[in-house]
PDB file with SEQRES, HELIX, SHEET and CRYST1 records, atoms N, CA, C and O in Angstrom:
SEQRES   1 A   70  UNK UNK UNK UNK UNK UNK UNK UNK UNK UNK UNK UNK UNK          
SEQRES   2 A   70  UNK UNK UNK UNK UNK UNK UNK UNK UNK UNK UNK UNK UNK          
SEQRES   3 A   70  UNK UNK UNK UNK UNK UNK UNK UNK UNK UNK UNK UNK UNK          
SEQRES   4 A   70  UNK UNK UNK UNK UNK UNK UNK UNK UNK UNK UNK UNK UNK          
SEQRES   5 A   70  UNK UNK UNK UNK UNK UNK UNK UNK UNK UNK UNK UNK UNK          
SEQRES   6 A   70  UNK UNK UNK UNK UNK                                          
HELIX    1 AA1 UNK A    5  UNK A   20  1                                  16    
HELIX    2 AA2 UNK A   25  UNK A   32  1                                   8    
HELIX    3 AA3 UNK A   36  UNK A   43  1                                   8    
HELIX    4 AA4 UNK A   51  UNK A   60  1                                  10    
CRYST1    1.000    1.000    1.000  90.00  90.00  90.00 P 1           1          
ATOM      1  N   UNK A   1     -33.905 -35.624-121.274  1.00  0.00           N  
ATOM      2  CA  UNK A   1     -35.170 -36.069-121.795  1.00  0.00           C  
ATOM      3  C   UNK A   1     -35.710 -34.997-122.750  1.00  0.00           C  
ATOM      4  O   UNK A   1     -35.783 -33.821-122.395  1.00  0.00           O  
ATOM      5  N   UNK A   2     -36.074 -35.403-123.926  1.00  0.00           N  
ATOM      6  CA  UNK A   2     -36.651 -34.451-124.866  1.00  0.00           C  
ATOM      7  C   UNK A   2     -38.144 -34.354-124.630  1.00  0.00           C  
ATOM      8  O   UNK A   2     -38.789 -35.320-124.222  1.00  0.00           O  
ATOM      9  N   UNK A   3     -38.671 -33.195-124.890  1.00  0.00           N  
ATOM     10  CA  UNK A   3     -40.099 -32.975-124.684  1.00  0.00           C  
ATOM     11  C   UNK A   3     -40.835 -33.193-125.986  1.00  0.00           C  
ATOM     12  O   UNK A   3     -40.432 -32.706-127.042  1.00  0.00           O  
ATOM     13  N   UNK A   4     -41.909 -33.925-125.889  1.00  0.00           N  
ATOM     14  CA  UNK A   4     -42.711 -34.181-127.079  1.00  0.00           C  
ATOM     15  C   UNK A   4     -43.448 -32.907-127.481  1.00  0.00           C  
ATOM     16  O   UNK A   4     -43.595 -31.977-126.688  1.00  0.00           O  
ATOM     17  N   UNK A   5     -43.901 -32.887-128.718  1.00  0.00           N  
ATOM     18  CA  UNK A   5     -44.642 -31.711-129.182  1.00  0.00           C  
ATOM     19  C   UNK A   5     -45.935 -31.545-128.398  1.00  0.00           C  
ATOM     20  O   UNK A   5     -46.405 -30.422-128.218  1.00  0.00           O  
ATOM     21  N   UNK A   6     -46.518 -32.643-127.930  1.00  0.00           N  
ATOM     22  CA  UNK A   6     -47.742 -32.564-127.144  1.00  0.00           C  
ATOM     23  C   UNK A   6     -47.493 -31.881-125.799  1.00  0.00           C  
ATOM     24  O   UNK A   6     -48.297 -31.066-125.346  1.00  0.00           O  
ATOM     25  N   UNK A   7     -46.367 -32.225-125.169  1.00  0.00           N  
ATOM     26  CA  UNK A   7     -46.021 -31.597-123.888  1.00  0.00           C  
ATOM     27  C   UNK A   7     -45.755 -30.112-124.101  1.00  0.00           C  
ATOM     28  O   UNK A   7     -46.215 -29.277-123.322  1.00  0.00           O  
ATOM     29  N   UNK A   8     -45.019 -29.785-125.147  1.00  0.00           N  
ATOM     30  CA  UNK A   8     -44.742 -28.377-125.440  1.00  0.00           C  
ATOM     31  C   UNK A   8     -46.038 -27.618-125.699  1.00  0.00           C  
ATOM     32  O   UNK A   8     -46.193 -26.484-125.246  1.00  0.00           O  
ATOM     33  N   UNK A   9     -46.962 -28.230-126.418  1.00  0.00           N  
ATOM     34  CA  UNK A   9     -48.239 -27.585-126.702  1.00  0.00           C  
ATOM     35  C   UNK A   9     -49.033 -27.372-125.410  1.00  0.00           C  
ATOM     36  O   UNK A   9     -49.605 -26.302-125.199  1.00  0.00           O  
ATOM     37  N   UNK A  10     -49.065 -28.394-124.548  1.00  0.00           N  
ATOM     38  CA  UNK A  10     -49.770 -28.257-123.275  1.00  0.00           C  
ATOM     39  C   UNK A  10     -49.184 -27.123-122.446  1.00  0.00           C  
ATOM     40  O   UNK A  10     -49.928 -26.293-121.924  1.00  0.00           O  
ATOM     41  N   UNK A  11     -47.869 -27.077-122.318  1.00  0.00           N  
ATOM     42  CA  UNK A  11     -47.225 -26.044-121.510  1.00  0.00           C  
ATOM     43  C   UNK A  11     -47.530 -24.659-122.083  1.00  0.00           C  
ATOM     44  O   UNK A  11     -47.802 -23.720-121.334  1.00  0.00           O  
ATOM     45  N   UNK A  12     -47.485 -24.535-123.406  1.00  0.00           N  
ATOM     46  CA  UNK A  12     -47.806 -23.259-124.038  1.00  0.00           C  
ATOM     47  C   UNK A  12     -49.241 -22.838-123.758  1.00  0.00           C  
ATOM     48  O   UNK A  12     -49.510 -21.673-123.468  1.00  0.00           O  
ATOM     49  N   UNK A  13     -50.157 -23.792-123.846  1.00  0.00           N  
ATOM     50  CA  UNK A  13     -51.564 -23.492-123.575  1.00  0.00           C  
ATOM     51  C   UNK A  13     -51.779 -23.169-122.098  1.00  0.00           C  
ATOM     52  O   UNK A  13     -52.541 -22.264-121.758  1.00  0.00           O  
ATOM     53  N   UNK A  14     -51.109 -23.907-121.232  1.00  0.00           N  
ATOM     54  CA  UNK A  14     -51.223 -23.660-119.798  1.00  0.00           C  
ATOM     55  C   UNK A  14     -50.762 -22.248-119.466  1.00  0.00           C  
ATOM     56  O   UNK A  14     -51.425 -21.525-118.723  1.00  0.00           O  
ATOM     57  N   UNK A  15     -49.641 -21.870-120.015  1.00  0.00           N  
ATOM     58  CA  UNK A  15     -49.101 -20.531-119.757  1.00  0.00           C  
ATOM     59  C   UNK A  15     -50.040 -19.453-120.299  1.00  0.00           C  
ATOM     60  O   UNK A  15     -50.280 -18.444-119.635  1.00  0.00           O  
ATOM     61  N   UNK A  16     -50.566 -19.667-121.500  1.00  0.00           N  
ATOM     62  CA  UNK A  16     -51.477 -18.689-122.102  1.00  0.00           C  
ATOM     63  C   UNK A  16     -52.733 -18.518-121.255  1.00  0.00           C  
ATOM     64  O   UNK A  16     -53.180 -17.394-121.028  1.00  0.00           O  
ATOM     65  N   UNK A  17     -53.303 -19.624-120.787  1.00  0.00           N  
ATOM     66  CA  UNK A  17     -54.499 -19.544-119.943  1.00  0.00           C  
ATOM     67  C   UNK A  17     -54.157 -18.838-118.634  1.00  0.00           C  
ATOM     68  O   UNK A  17     -54.902 -17.974-118.173  1.00  0.00           O  
ATOM     69  N   UNK A  18     -53.039 -19.208-118.048  1.00  0.00           N  
ATOM     70  CA  UNK A  18     -52.613 -18.583-116.788  1.00  0.00           C  
ATOM     71  C   UNK A  18     -52.501 -17.069-116.962  1.00  0.00           C  
ATOM     72  O   UNK A  18     -53.010 -16.304-116.143  1.00  0.00           O  
ATOM     73  N   UNK A  19     -51.836 -16.647-118.030  1.00  0.00           N  
ATOM     74  CA  UNK A  19     -51.656 -15.222-118.276  1.00  0.00           C  
ATOM     75  C   UNK A  19     -52.984 -14.534-118.594  1.00  0.00           C  
ATOM     76  O   UNK A  19     -53.229 -13.421-118.128  1.00  0.00           O  
ATOM     77  N   UNK A  20     -53.844 -15.185-119.382  1.00  0.00           N  
ATOM     78  CA  UNK A  20     -55.154 -14.613-119.708  1.00  0.00           C  
ATOM     79  C   UNK A  20     -56.002 -14.391-118.450  1.00  0.00           C  
ATOM     80  O   UNK A  20     -56.767 -13.431-118.364  1.00  0.00           O  
ATOM     81  N   UNK A  21     -55.852 -15.291-117.486  1.00  0.00           N  
ATOM     82  CA  UNK A  21     -56.599 -15.179-116.235  1.00  0.00           C  
ATOM     83  C   UNK A  21     -55.939 -14.207-115.251  1.00  0.00           C  
ATOM     84  O   UNK A  21     -56.509 -13.882-114.209  1.00  0.00           O  
ATOM     85  N   UNK A  22     -54.736 -13.750-115.594  1.00  0.00           N  
ATOM     86  CA  UNK A  22     -54.020 -12.838-114.702  1.00  0.00           C  
ATOM     87  C   UNK A  22     -53.458 -13.526-113.477  1.00  0.00           C  
ATOM     88  O   UNK A  22     -53.293 -12.904-112.428  1.00  0.00           O  
ATOM     89  N   UNK A  23     -53.164 -14.816-113.608  1.00  0.00           N  
ATOM     90  CA  UNK A  23     -52.634 -15.600-112.496  1.00  0.00           C  
ATOM     91  C   UNK A  23     -51.114 -15.652-112.606  1.00  0.00           C  
ATOM     92  O   UNK A  23     -50.570 -15.978-113.661  1.00  0.00           O  
ATOM     93  N   UNK A  24     -50.443 -15.332-111.523  1.00  0.00           N  
ATOM     94  CA  UNK A  24     -48.979 -15.400-111.508  1.00  0.00           C  
ATOM     95  C   UNK A  24     -48.521 -16.851-111.358  1.00  0.00           C  
ATOM     96  O   UNK A  24     -49.301 -17.732-110.998  1.00  0.00           O  
ATOM     97  N   UNK A  25     -47.261 -17.073-111.638  1.00  0.00           N  
ATOM     98  CA  UNK A  25     -46.696 -18.404-111.419  1.00  0.00           C  
ATOM     99  C   UNK A  25     -46.800 -18.778-109.951  1.00  0.00           C  
ATOM    100  O   UNK A  25     -47.070 -19.933-109.621  1.00  0.00           O  
ATOM    101  N   UNK A  26     -46.588 -17.811-109.068  1.00  0.00           N  
ATOM    102  CA  UNK A  26     -46.683 -18.075-107.623  1.00  0.00           C  
ATOM    103  C   UNK A  26     -48.094 -18.488-107.219  1.00  0.00           C  
ATOM    104  O   UNK A  26     -48.272 -19.400-106.412  1.00  0.00           O  
ATOM    105  N   UNK A  27     -49.093 -17.818-107.781  1.00  0.00           N  
ATOM    106  CA  UNK A  27     -50.476 -18.168-107.471  1.00  0.00           C  
ATOM    107  C   UNK A  27     -50.823 -19.554-108.005  1.00  0.00           C  
ATOM    108  O   UNK A  27     -51.490 -20.332-107.323  1.00  0.00           O  
ATOM    109  N   UNK A  28     -50.375 -19.867-109.216  1.00  0.00           N  
ATOM    110  CA  UNK A  28     -50.625 -21.195-109.765  1.00  0.00           C  
ATOM    111  C   UNK A  28     -49.944 -22.257-108.912  1.00  0.00           C  
ATOM    112  O   UNK A  28     -50.505 -23.327-108.674  1.00  0.00           O  
ATOM    113  N   UNK A  29     -48.750 -21.961-108.462  1.00  0.00           N  
ATOM    114  CA  UNK A  29     -48.038 -22.899-107.588  1.00  0.00           C  
ATOM    115  C   UNK A  29     -48.835 -23.124-106.299  1.00  0.00           C  
ATOM    116  O   UNK A  29     -48.982 -24.260-105.848  1.00  0.00           O  
ATOM    117  N   UNK A  30     -49.343 -22.051-105.715  1.00  0.00           N  
ATOM    118  CA  UNK A  30     -50.122 -22.167-104.486  1.00  0.00           C  
ATOM    119  C   UNK A  30     -51.365 -23.027-104.713  1.00  0.00           C  
ATOM    120  O   UNK A  30     -51.707 -23.870-103.884  1.00  0.00           O  
ATOM    121  N   UNK A  31     -52.033 -22.805-105.842  1.00  0.00           N  
ATOM    122  CA  UNK A  31     -53.256 -23.553-106.145  1.00  0.00           C  
ATOM    123  C   UNK A  31     -53.005 -25.040-106.358  1.00  0.00           C  
ATOM    124  O   UNK A  31     -53.895 -25.859-106.129  1.00  0.00           O  
ATOM    125  N   UNK A  32     -51.811 -25.389-106.791  1.00  0.00           N  
ATOM    126  CA  UNK A  32     -51.506 -26.788-107.102  1.00  0.00           C  
ATOM    127  C   UNK A  32     -50.649 -27.479-106.045  1.00  0.00           C  
ATOM    128  O   UNK A  32     -50.422 -28.687-106.117  1.00  0.00           O  
ATOM    129  N   UNK A  33     -50.177 -26.718-105.069  1.00  0.00           N  
ATOM    130  CA  UNK A  33     -49.311 -27.310-104.053  1.00  0.00           C  
ATOM    131  C   UNK A  33     -47.891 -27.529-104.538  1.00  0.00           C  
ATOM    132  O   UNK A  33     -47.117 -28.259-103.920  1.00  0.00           O  
ATOM    133  N   UNK A  34     -47.559 -26.897-105.641  1.00  0.00           N  
ATOM    134  CA  UNK A  34     -46.194 -26.977-106.190  1.00  0.00           C  
ATOM    135  C   UNK A  34     -45.431 -25.739-105.737  1.00  0.00           C  
ATOM    136  O   UNK A  34     -46.013 -24.844-105.124  1.00  0.00           O  
ATOM    137  N   UNK A  35     -44.146 -25.679-106.030  1.00  0.00           N  
ATOM    138  CA  UNK A  35     -43.378 -24.473-105.744  1.00  0.00           C  
ATOM    139  C   UNK A  35     -43.411 -23.561-106.961  1.00  0.00           C  
ATOM    140  O   UNK A  35     -43.633 -24.018-108.082  1.00  0.00           O  
ATOM    141  N   UNK A  36     -43.189 -22.268-106.736  1.00  0.00           N  
ATOM    142  CA  UNK A  36     -43.144 -21.349-107.869  1.00  0.00           C  
ATOM    143  C   UNK A  36     -41.957 -21.691-108.765  1.00  0.00           C  
ATOM    144  O   UNK A  36     -42.013 -21.477-109.976  1.00  0.00           O  
ATOM    145  N   UNK A  37     -40.883 -22.221-108.177  1.00  0.00           N  
ATOM    146  CA  UNK A  37     -39.733 -22.658-108.968  1.00  0.00           C  
ATOM    147  C   UNK A  37     -40.103 -23.791-109.913  1.00  0.00           C  
ATOM    148  O   UNK A  37     -39.620 -23.845-111.045  1.00  0.00           O  
ATOM    149  N   UNK A  38     -40.962 -24.699-109.449  1.00  0.00           N  
ATOM    150  CA  UNK A  38     -41.406 -25.798-110.305  1.00  0.00           C  
ATOM    151  C   UNK A  38     -42.197 -25.257-111.492  1.00  0.00           C  
ATOM    152  O   UNK A  38     -41.973 -25.670-112.629  1.00  0.00           O  
ATOM    153  N   UNK A  39     -43.126 -24.332-111.229  1.00  0.00           N  
ATOM    154  CA  UNK A  39     -43.935 -23.756-112.306  1.00  0.00           C  
ATOM    155  C   UNK A  39     -43.026 -23.037-113.303  1.00  0.00           C  
ATOM    156  O   UNK A  39     -43.190 -23.181-114.515  1.00  0.00           O  
ATOM    157  N   UNK A  40     -42.080 -22.272-112.796  1.00  0.00           N  
ATOM    158  CA  UNK A  40     -41.134 -21.570-113.668  1.00  0.00           C  
ATOM    159  C   UNK A  40     -40.348 -22.558-114.517  1.00  0.00           C  
ATOM    160  O   UNK A  40     -40.238 -22.386-115.731  1.00  0.00           O  
ATOM    161  N   UNK A  41     -39.800 -23.593-113.883  1.00  0.00           N  
ATOM    162  CA  UNK A  41     -39.031 -24.611-114.616  1.00  0.00           C  
ATOM    163  C   UNK A  41     -39.888 -25.303-115.664  1.00  0.00           C  
ATOM    164  O   UNK A  41     -39.414 -25.592-116.763  1.00  0.00           O  
ATOM    165  N   UNK A  42     -41.129 -25.566-115.337  1.00  0.00           N  
ATOM    166  CA  UNK A  42     -42.049 -26.204-116.268  1.00  0.00           C  
ATOM    167  C   UNK A  42     -42.247 -25.320-117.497  1.00  0.00           C  
ATOM    168  O   UNK A  42     -42.134 -25.785-118.631  1.00  0.00           O  
ATOM    169  N   UNK A  43     -42.542 -24.055-117.265  1.00  0.00           N  
ATOM    170  CA  UNK A  43     -42.789 -23.138-118.380  1.00  0.00           C  
ATOM    171  C   UNK A  43     -41.535 -22.874-119.208  1.00  0.00           C  
ATOM    172  O   UNK A  43     -41.640 -22.549-120.390  1.00  0.00           O  
ATOM    173  N   UNK A  44     -40.364 -23.007-118.617  1.00  0.00           N  
ATOM    174  CA  UNK A  44     -39.110 -22.786-119.346  1.00  0.00           C  
ATOM    175  C   UNK A  44     -38.572 -24.061-120.011  1.00  0.00           C  
ATOM    176  O   UNK A  44     -37.539 -24.031-120.678  1.00  0.00           O  
ATOM    177  N   UNK A  45     -39.276 -25.169-119.825  1.00  0.00           N  
ATOM    178  CA  UNK A  45     -38.867 -26.404-120.471  1.00  0.00           C  
ATOM    179  C   UNK A  45     -37.832 -27.203-119.712  1.00  0.00           C  
ATOM    180  O   UNK A  45     -37.215 -28.108-120.274  1.00  0.00           O  
ATOM    181  N   UNK A  46     -37.635 -26.890-118.462  1.00  0.00           N  
ATOM    182  CA  UNK A  46     -36.646 -27.604-117.643  1.00  0.00           C  
ATOM    183  C   UNK A  46     -37.238 -28.834-116.953  1.00  0.00           C  
ATOM    184  O   UNK A  46     -36.508 -29.666-116.416  1.00  0.00           O  
ATOM    185  N   UNK A  47     -38.561 -28.938-116.974  1.00  0.00           N  
ATOM    186  CA  UNK A  47     -39.251 -30.069-116.355  1.00  0.00           C  
ATOM    187  C   UNK A  47     -40.353 -30.547-117.286  1.00  0.00           C  
ATOM    188  O   UNK A  47     -40.862 -29.796-118.117  1.00  0.00           O  
ATOM    189  N   UNK A  48     -40.705 -31.805-117.125  1.00  0.00           N  
ATOM    190  CA  UNK A  48     -41.811 -32.390-117.882  1.00  0.00           C  
ATOM    191  C   UNK A  48     -42.812 -32.948-116.885  1.00  0.00           C  
ATOM    192  O   UNK A  48     -42.450 -33.774-116.047  1.00  0.00           O  
ATOM    193  N   UNK A  49     -44.071 -32.511-116.960  1.00  0.00           N  
ATOM    194  CA  UNK A  49     -45.060 -32.962-115.970  1.00  0.00           C  
ATOM    195  C   UNK A  49     -45.556 -34.369-116.262  1.00  0.00           C  
ATOM    196  O   UNK A  49     -45.585 -34.803-117.413  1.00  0.00           O  
ATOM    197  N   UNK A  50     -45.949 -35.078-115.203  1.00  0.00           N  
ATOM    198  CA  UNK A  50     -46.617 -36.359-115.408  1.00  0.00           C  
ATOM    199  C   UNK A  50     -48.114 -36.094-115.553  1.00  0.00           C  
ATOM    200  O   UNK A  50     -48.555 -34.954-115.408  1.00  0.00           O  
ATOM    201  N   UNK A  51     -48.879 -37.109-115.832  1.00  0.00           N  
ATOM    202  CA  UNK A  51     -50.308 -36.935-116.089  1.00  0.00           C  
ATOM    203  C   UNK A  51     -51.043 -36.360-114.886  1.00  0.00           C  
ATOM    204  O   UNK A  51     -51.927 -35.520-115.049  1.00  0.00           O  
ATOM    205  N   UNK A  52     -50.695 -36.793-113.696  1.00  0.00           N  
ATOM    206  CA  UNK A  52     -51.332 -36.264-112.488  1.00  0.00           C  
ATOM    207  C   UNK A  52     -51.103 -34.766-112.380  1.00  0.00           C  
ATOM    208  O   UNK A  52     -52.028 -34.014-112.071  1.00  0.00           O  
ATOM    209  N   UNK A  53     -49.885 -34.332-112.632  1.00  0.00           N  
ATOM    210  CA  UNK A  53     -49.555 -32.912-112.567  1.00  0.00           C  
ATOM    211  C   UNK A  53     -50.290 -32.127-113.646  1.00  0.00           C  
ATOM    212  O   UNK A  53     -50.769 -31.024-113.386  1.00  0.00           O  
ATOM    213  N   UNK A  54     -50.386 -32.675-114.839  1.00  0.00           N  
ATOM    214  CA  UNK A  54     -51.143 -32.026-115.923  1.00  0.00           C  
ATOM    215  C   UNK A  54     -52.582 -31.788-115.459  1.00  0.00           C  
ATOM    216  O   UNK A  54     -53.124 -30.698-115.641  1.00  0.00           O  
ATOM    217  N   UNK A  55     -53.186 -32.792-114.869  1.00  0.00           N  
ATOM    218  CA  UNK A  55     -54.575 -32.674-114.401  1.00  0.00           C  
ATOM    219  C   UNK A  55     -54.695 -31.657-113.268  1.00  0.00           C  
ATOM    220  O   UNK A  55     -55.676 -30.915-113.213  1.00  0.00           O  
ATOM    221  N   UNK A  56     -53.724 -31.611-112.370  1.00  0.00           N  
ATOM    222  CA  UNK A  56     -53.742 -30.637-111.277  1.00  0.00           C  
ATOM    223  C   UNK A  56     -53.678 -29.211-111.816  1.00  0.00           C  
ATOM    224  O   UNK A  56     -54.412 -28.340-111.349  1.00  0.00           O  
ATOM    225  N   UNK A  57     -52.815 -28.966-112.784  1.00  0.00           N  
ATOM    226  CA  UNK A  57     -52.700 -27.634-113.363  1.00  0.00           C  
ATOM    227  C   UNK A  57     -53.973 -27.257-114.119  1.00  0.00           C  
ATOM    228  O   UNK A  57     -54.440 -26.122-114.019  1.00  0.00           O  
ATOM    229  N   UNK A  58     -54.529 -28.191-114.863  1.00  0.00           N  
ATOM    230  CA  UNK A  58     -55.766 -27.909-115.594  1.00  0.00           C  
ATOM    231  C   UNK A  58     -56.880 -27.537-114.624  1.00  0.00           C  
ATOM    232  O   UNK A  58     -57.596 -26.560-114.845  1.00  0.00           O  
ATOM    233  N   UNK A  59     -57.029 -28.299-113.567  1.00  0.00           N  
ATOM    234  CA  UNK A  59     -58.069 -28.021-112.572  1.00  0.00           C  
ATOM    235  C   UNK A  59     -57.853 -26.651-111.935  1.00  0.00           C  
ATOM    236  O   UNK A  59     -58.809 -25.895-111.763  1.00  0.00           O  
ATOM    237  N   UNK A  60     -56.616 -26.326-111.585  1.00  0.00           N  
ATOM    238  CA  UNK A  60     -56.304 -25.044-110.948  1.00  0.00           C  
ATOM    239  C   UNK A  60     -56.616 -23.864-111.860  1.00  0.00           C  
ATOM    240  O   UNK A  60     -56.864 -22.756-111.385  1.00  0.00           O  
ATOM    241  N   UNK A  61     -56.602 -24.103-113.173  1.00  0.00           N  
ATOM    242  CA  UNK A  61     -56.877 -23.051-114.145  1.00  0.00           C  
ATOM    243  C   UNK A  61     -58.327 -23.068-114.628  1.00  0.00           C  
ATOM    244  O   UNK A  61     -58.713 -22.265-115.477  1.00  0.00           O  
ATOM    245  N   UNK A  62     -59.121 -23.981-114.086  1.00  0.00           N  
ATOM    246  CA  UNK A  62     -60.515 -24.077-114.513  1.00  0.00           C  
ATOM    247  C   UNK A  62     -60.636 -24.626-115.920  1.00  0.00           C  
ATOM    248  O   UNK A  62     -61.567 -24.283-116.648  1.00  0.00           O  
ATOM    249  N   UNK A  63     -59.698 -25.477-116.304  1.00  0.00           N  
ATOM    250  CA  UNK A  63     -59.663 -26.056-117.640  1.00  0.00           C  
ATOM    251  C   UNK A  63     -59.807 -27.566-117.541  1.00  0.00           C  
ATOM    252  O   UNK A  63     -59.871 -28.113-116.440  1.00  0.00           O  
ATOM    253  N   UNK A  64     -59.857 -28.231-118.661  1.00  0.00           N  
ATOM    254  CA  UNK A  64     -59.924 -29.681-118.672  1.00  0.00           C  
ATOM    255  C   UNK A  64     -58.883 -30.230-119.625  1.00  0.00           C  
ATOM    256  O   UNK A  64     -58.451 -29.558-120.562  1.00  0.00           O  
ATOM    257  N   UNK A  65     -58.494 -31.454-119.368  1.00  0.00           N  
ATOM    258  CA  UNK A  65     -57.549 -32.154-120.243  1.00  0.00           C  
ATOM    259  C   UNK A  65     -58.373 -32.898-121.285  1.00  0.00           C  
ATOM    260  O   UNK A  65     -59.302 -33.631-120.946  1.00  0.00           O  
ATOM    261  N   UNK A  66     -58.029 -32.707-122.544  1.00  0.00           N  
ATOM    262  CA  UNK A  66     -58.764 -33.319-123.649  1.00  0.00           C  
ATOM    263  C   UNK A  66     -57.788 -34.119-124.496  1.00  0.00           C  
ATOM    264  O   UNK A  66     -56.688 -33.659-124.799  1.00  0.00           O  
ATOM    265  N   UNK A  67     -58.199 -35.308-124.869  1.00  0.00           N  
ATOM    266  CA  UNK A  67     -57.403 -36.146-125.769  1.00  0.00           C  
ATOM    267  C   UNK A  67     -57.960 -35.951-127.169  1.00  0.00           C  
ATOM    268  O   UNK A  67     -59.150 -36.147-127.414  1.00  0.00           O  
ATOM    269  N   UNK A  68     -57.077 -35.560-128.084  1.00  0.00           N  
ATOM    270  CA  UNK A  68     -57.502 -35.350-129.458  1.00  0.00           C  
ATOM    271  C   UNK A  68     -56.787 -36.326-130.380  1.00  0.00           C  
ATOM    272  O   UNK A  68     -55.625 -36.671-130.165  1.00  0.00           O  
ATOM    273  N   UNK A  69     -57.477 -36.748-131.374  1.00  0.00           N  
ATOM    274  CA  UNK A  69     -56.868 -37.560-132.422  1.00  0.00           C  
ATOM    275  C   UNK A  69     -56.006 -36.638-133.272  1.00  0.00           C  
ATOM    276  O   UNK A  69     -56.464 -35.587-133.720  1.00  0.00           O  
ATOM    277  N   UNK A  70     -54.755 -37.036-133.493  1.00  0.00           N  
ATOM    278  CA  UNK A  70     -53.868 -36.153-134.262  1.00  0.00           C  
ATOM    279  C   UNK A  70     -53.950 -36.355-135.737  1.00  0.00           C  
ATOM    280  O   UNK A  70     -53.256 -35.676-136.492  1.00  0.00           O  
TER     281      UNK A  70                                                      
END                                                                             
C-alpha cells in the first residue's frame, strides 16, 4: 500500500510534535494504548493509520485533526 502525501505529512507533523514535547515513542504508545513497535513502524512508514488512530494520536499529543482545502 502506498502512502498518500497527506498521510506522510500527518506522520511528519506527529513526529515533530512528539519530539518538541519531549515525548518518547514508548510514552506515546502508552498514551494511546498502542505498542511502541506500532509507533516506530508508523513513523518509519511501515504502517498507515486509520482515522480513529489519527485522532487518538492527536489527542495524546494535545493536538487536533484539521481538514484543509488543498
